[in-house]
C-alpha positions in Angstrom: 23.3 22.7 -28.5 20.5 23.7 -26.2 17.9 23.0 -28.9 19.4 19.5 -29.4 19.2 18.7 -25.7 15.6 20.0 -25.6 14.7 17.8 -28.6 16.1 14.7 -26.9 14.2 15.5 -23.7 10.9 16.1 -25.5 11.4 12.9 -27.5 12.0 10.9 -24.4 8.9 12.3 -22.7 6.8 11.6 -25.8 8.0 8.0 -25.9 7.2 7.6 -22.2 3.7 9.2 -22.6 3.0 6.9 -25.6 3.9 3.8 -23.7 1.8 4.8 -20.7 -1.1 5.7 -23.0 -0.9 2.3 -24.8 -1.0 0.6 -21.4 -4.1 2.5 -20.3 -5.9 1.7 -23.5 -5.0 -2.0 -23.4 -6.3 -2.3 -19.8 -9.8 -0.9 -20.4 -11.3 -4.1 -21.8 -9.7 -6.1 -18.9 -11.2 -3.7 -16.3 -14.7 -3.8 -17.8 -14.6 -7.6 -17.7 -13.6 -7.5 -14.1 -16.2 -4.9 -12.9 -19.0 -7.4 -12.0 -16.7 -9.3 -9.6 -15.8 -6.1 -7.8 -19.3 -4.7 -7.6 -20.5 -5.6 -4.0 -24.0 -6.7 -3.3 -26.4 -4.2 -1.5 -26.8 -4.8 1.3 -23.5 -6.4 2.2 -23.4 -9.7 4.1 -22.9 -9.3 7.8 -19.7 -10.1 9.6 -16.2 -8.6 9.0 -14.1 -11.0 7.1 -17.1 -12.7 5.3 -16.1 -13.8 1.8 -18.6 -12.3 -0.7 -17.2 -14.1 -3.7 -13.9 -15.6 -5.0 -12.6 -17.0 -8.2 -9.3 -18.7 -9.4 -6.6 -16.4 -10.9 -4.6 -17.6 -13.9 -1.2 -16.9 -12.2 1.9 -19.0 -11.9 2.6 -19.3 -8.2 5.5 -21.5 -7.3 4.1 -24.1 -4.9 0.7 -22.6 -4.6 -2.5 -21.4 -6.2 -4.1 -18.0 -6.4 -7.6 -16.7 -6.0 -9.2 -13.3 -6.3 -11.4 -12.5 -3.3 -14.1 -9.9 -2.4 -14.7 -9.7 1.3 -16.4 -7.6 4.0 -14.3 -5.1 5.8 -15.1 -1.8 7.6 -14.4 1.9 7.3 -12.6 3.7 10.1 -16.0 4.5 11.7 -17.1 0.9 11.7 -19.4 1.1 8.6 -19.3 -2.1 6.6 -17.5 -1.9 3.2 -16.3 -4.2 0.6 -12.6 -4.8 0.0 -10.9 -6.9 -2.6 -7.7 -8.8 -2.6 -5.9 -12.1 -3.3 -5.2 -15.3 -1.4 -2.4 -17.7 -2.1 -2.7 -21.2 -0.8 0.1 -23.8 -0.8 -0.5 -26.8 -2.9 1.2 -29.2 -0.4 -1.2 -30.7 2.1 -1.6 -28.7 5.3 0.5 -29.9 8.2 -1.2 -31.1 11.4 -2.9 -28.1 12.8 -3.7 -24.9 10.9 -1.5 -22.9 8.5 0.0 -19.6 9.7 -1.1 -16.6 7.7 1.0 -13.8 6.2 -0.9 -10.6 5.4 0.9 -8.7 2.6 0.2 -5.0 2.1 1.1 -3.3 -1.2 2.6 0.2 -1.5 1.3 3.3 -3.3 0.1 2.4 -6.8 -2.6 5.0 -7.6 -6.3 4.9 -7.0 -7.5 3.9 -10.5 -9.1 0.4 -10.9 -6.2 -0.8 -13.2 -3.7 0.1 -10.5 -5.1 -2.4 -7.9 -2.9 -5.5 -7.6 -5.7 -8.0 -8.0 -7.0 -6.1 -11.1 -3.7 -5.4 -12.7 -1.8 -7.2 -15.5 1.0 -8.2 -13.1 -0.6 -8.9 -9.7 2.4 -10.3 -8.0 5.1 -7.9 -9.3 6.3 -6.9 -5.9 6.0 -10.5 -4.5 8.2 -12.5 -6.8 11.1 -13.0 -4.3 9.1 -14.1 -1.3 5.8 -15.6 -2.5 7.3 -18.9 -3.6 9.4 -19.3 -0.4 6.3 -18.5 1.7 4.4 -21.3 -0.1 7.3 -23.6 0.6 7.0 -22.8 4.3 3.3 -23.8 4.1 2.0 -20.3 4.9 -1.2 -18.9 3.5 -0.6 -15.4 2.0 -3.5 -12.9 1.8 -3.1 -9.5 0.1 -5.7 -6.8 0.6 -6.3 -4.1 -2.1 -7.7 -1.8 0.7 -11.3 -0.6 0.7 -11.9 1.9 -2.1 -9.2 0.6 -4.4 -11.0 -1.4 -7.1 -14.2 -1.3 -5.1 -16.5 1.6 -4.2 -14.7 4.4 -2.2 -13.6 6.4 -0.7 -10.1 5.0 -0.1 -8.5 6.4 3.0 -4.9 6.4 2.0 -2.4 6.4 4.8 -5.2 6.4 7.4 -4.2 3.7 9.9 -7.7 3.3 11.3 -8.9 2.2 7.8 -5.8 0.3 6.7 -5.6 -2.0 9.7 -9.2 -3.0 9.4 -8.6 -4.1 5.8 -5.5 -6.0 6.8 -7.1 -7.8 9.7 -10.3 -8.6 7.9 -8.3 -10.1 5.0 -6.9 -12.5 7.6 -10.4 -13.2 8.8 -11.5 -13.8 5.2 -8.6 -16.3 4.7 -9.9 -18.2 7.7 -13.3 -18.4 6.1 -12.0 -20.2 3.0 -12.1 -23.9 3.9 -9.3 -25.1 1.7 -6.9 -22.5 3.1 -6.8 -24.2 6.5 -5.8 -20.8 7.9 -5.2 -20.6 11.6 -5.3 -17.7 14.1 -1.6 -17.0 14.0 -0.5 -14.2 11.5 2.2 -11.8 10.7 2.2 -8.7 8.4 4.6 -7.6 5.7 4.1 -4.4 3.7 6.0 -2.0 1.4 5.9 1.8 1.5 2.2 2.7 2.3 1.9 -1.0 3.1 4.7 -0.7 5.6 2.6 2.0 7.3 -0.3 -0.5 7.3 1.8 -3.3 8.6 3.4 -1.4 11.5 0.1 0.2 12.5 -1.4 -3.3 12.6 1.1 -4.0 15.4 -0.6 -1.2 17.4 -4.3 -1.6 16.5 -4.7 -5.2 15.3 -4.7 -7.0 18.6 -7.5 -4.9 20.0 -9.5 -4.9 16.8 -9.3 -8.7 16.4 -8.5 -10.3 19.8 -9.4 -13.7 18.4 -6.2 -13.6 16.2 -2.6 -13.8 17.4 -0.3 -11.3 15.8 3.3 -12.7 16.0 5.3 -10.0 14.4 5.4 -7.2 11.7 7.7 -6.5 8.8 8.0 -3.6 6.5 10.1 -2.5 3.5 10.7 1.2 3.1 7.8 2.0 5.3 6.2 5.4 5.4 6.4 5.9 9.1 7.9 9.3 10.0 5.3 11.2 8.1 6.1 14.8 9.2 9.7 14.4 8.3 8.9 12.9 5.0 6.4 15.6 4.1 8.7 18.4 5.1 11.4 17.0 2.9 9.3 16.1 -0.1 6.4 18.6 -0.4 8.2 20.6 -3.2 9.6 17.6 -5.1 7.9 15.4 -7.7 7.0 13.1 -4.8 4.6 15.9 -3.7 2.6 15.5 -6.8 2.2 11.7 -6.6 1.7 11.3 -2.8 0.0 14.7 -2.4 -2.8 14.0 -4.8 -3.7 10.8 -3.0 -3.6 12.5 0.4 -5.8 15.4 -0.8 -8.3 13.0 -2.3 -8.5 10.8 0.8 -7.6 12.6 4.1 -10.5 15.1 4.1 -12.8 12.0 4.2 -11.3 11.2 7.6 -10.3 14.7 8.7 -13.2 16.8 7.4 -11.8 20.1 8.8 -8.5 19.9 7.0 -7.9 22.9 4.7 -7.2 21.9 1.1 -7.4 24.9 -1.2 -5.0 27.1 0.8 -2.1 24.6 0.6 -2.2 23.8 -3.1 -0.9 25.6 -6.1 -3.4 26.4 -8.9 -1.9 23.5 -10.9 -2.2 21.2 -7.9 -5.9 22.2 -7.5 -6.7 21.6 -11.1 -5.1 18.2 -11.4 -5.6 16.5 -8.0 -8.5 14.3 -8.9 -7.1 13.2 -12.2 -3.6 12.5 -10.9 -5.0 10.4 -7.9 -6.8 8.2 -10.4 -3.7 7.5 -12.4 -1.4 4.6 -11.8 2.0 5.2 -10.3 4.0 5.1 -13.5 1.8 7.6 -15.3 1.6 10.0 -12.3 5.3 9.7 -11.6 6.1 10.6 -15.2 3.8 13.6 -15.1 5.4 14.7 -11.8 8.8 14.7 -13.4 7.6 16.7 -16.4 5.9 19.3 -14.1 9.2 19.6 -12.1 11.0 20.4 -15.3 8.4 23.0 -16.0 9.0 24.5 -12.5 5.6 23.5 -11.2 4.8 22.4 -7.6 1.8 20.6 -6.2 1.8 22.2 -2.7 2.1 25.9 -2.3 3.4 25.6 1.2 5.0 22.9 3.4 2.0 21.1 4.9 3.8 20.7 8.2 3.7 24.5 8.7 -0.1 24.3 8.7 -1.2 23.2 12.2 -4.1 21.0 11.2 -2.1 19.2 8.6 0.9 18.8 10.9 -1.4 17.4 13.6 -2.9 14.9 11.2 0.6 13.8 9.9 1.7 13.3 13.5 -1.5 11.4 14.4 -0.8 9.0 11.5 2.8 8.4 12.5 3.0 5.3 14.7 4.7 5.3 18.1 7.4 2.7 19.0 6.0 -0.8 19.1 6.0 -2.7 22.4 9.0 -4.9 23.2 7.0 -8.1 23.0 6.2 -7.7 19.3 9.1 -8.4 17.0 9.5 -6.0 14.0 11.7 -6.2 10.9 12.4 -3.1 8.8 14.3 -2.9 5.5 15.4 0.4 4.0 17.4 1.1 0.8 20.0 3.8 0.9 19.1 5.0 -2.6 15.5 5.5 -1.8 14.3 8.9 -3.1 10.6 8.5 -2.0 10.7 7.3 1.6 14.1 8.9 2.3 16.6 6.8 4.3 17.2 9.3 7.1 13.6 9.5 8.5 13.7 5.7 9.0 17.1 6.0 10.5 15.5 8.2 13.1 12.8 5.5 13.6 15.6 3.0 14.2 17.3 5.2 16.7 14.2 6.3 18.7 12.4 3.0 18.6 15.4 1.0 19.8 15.9 3.5 22.6 12.3 3.1 23.5 12.8 -0.7 23.9 11.2 -2.0 20.7 12.3 -5.4 19.4 13.6 -4.1 16.1 15.7 -5.7 13.4 16.8 -3.4 10.6 18.3 -4.4 7.2 20.0 -1.5 5.4 20.3 -2.2 1.7 23.0 -0.3 -0.1 22.1 1.3 -3.4 18.5 -0.1 -3.4 15.8 2.3 -4.5 12.2 2.6 -3.3 10.6 0.5 -6.0 12.9 -2.5 -5.4 12.8 -2.4 -1.6 10.2 -5.2 -1.2 11.8 -7.5 -3.8 15.3 -7.1 -2.4 14.3 -7.5 1.2 11.7 -10.2 0.7 13.9 -13.2 1.3 15.2 -11.6 4.5 11.7 -10.9 5.6 10.8 -14.6 5.1 
């Protein structure tokens, strides 16, 4: 009986691995063809938000058109860097005045080129329930890939000081595309890591780009309460997927963070490779390693003072009362667990934030943006 069960498990794993491998092989030709577009000039043009190049995308967008863009952003220290992304423009004529802008921020997808939305085989996978309605409203939608994803790195994953610059400079880039008719009013909407970017834009965006008017922020299953999430997930499969991205990126922003002492041998040996894999492949491997009794972290990072300090620094404070915020959270989420965001709801409302929360029964992490999209609109 035990042998039969093991055989079934192994068969399922091999089928999953084969499918992921086929996907990886089939994307290589596509990525090679895209490389010239994503290779930035040296030196970069001056001016954050400057559009380096753009081209139409062969996508079906209800009520709109899609373009792939490469634009000038900045790293956290202000160094110019190239970021890629997409812009969606309504086909209906612009109303009198300029179009409002929605800045969409994607969630954790992996750091490999094929993982990046604008370079992937399904660029709008998480946007299907809200992109069309946004086009109907006459809004321009701009979606950053973030610096270092699909473009030269490093990518500073879950580092607000980098994420916000990519978001705001995408809005600036939209305003530099004549046919977009994009105005200075914008809102943000993000999922998971993108929710972190979206909410942090509420804190840092107005000071970074005073010429723009941020009207509100929205997030689906946002990674906000980082110490609580880390303490709960460090020894689960999530630790492998999220941990590899953190280990690859955070030392570029926090150079004194210890790395070797908080990882298992298996974690050390596989970090770079795992971070470069797309989320489905790394998630599958994480589940296999859990079955083998392997962990990524050797200790809870929140017990290491420097890591705990960094996690708390990247956890946003309550937003001011004059900035509306919408948050959606699924009760079946096993990645960004429901209870840390319940804590956010409680503490932020008590602090006076203008917060509207949608709790979605039996909705998991991957579906959070699609299910909450219409409510966000």
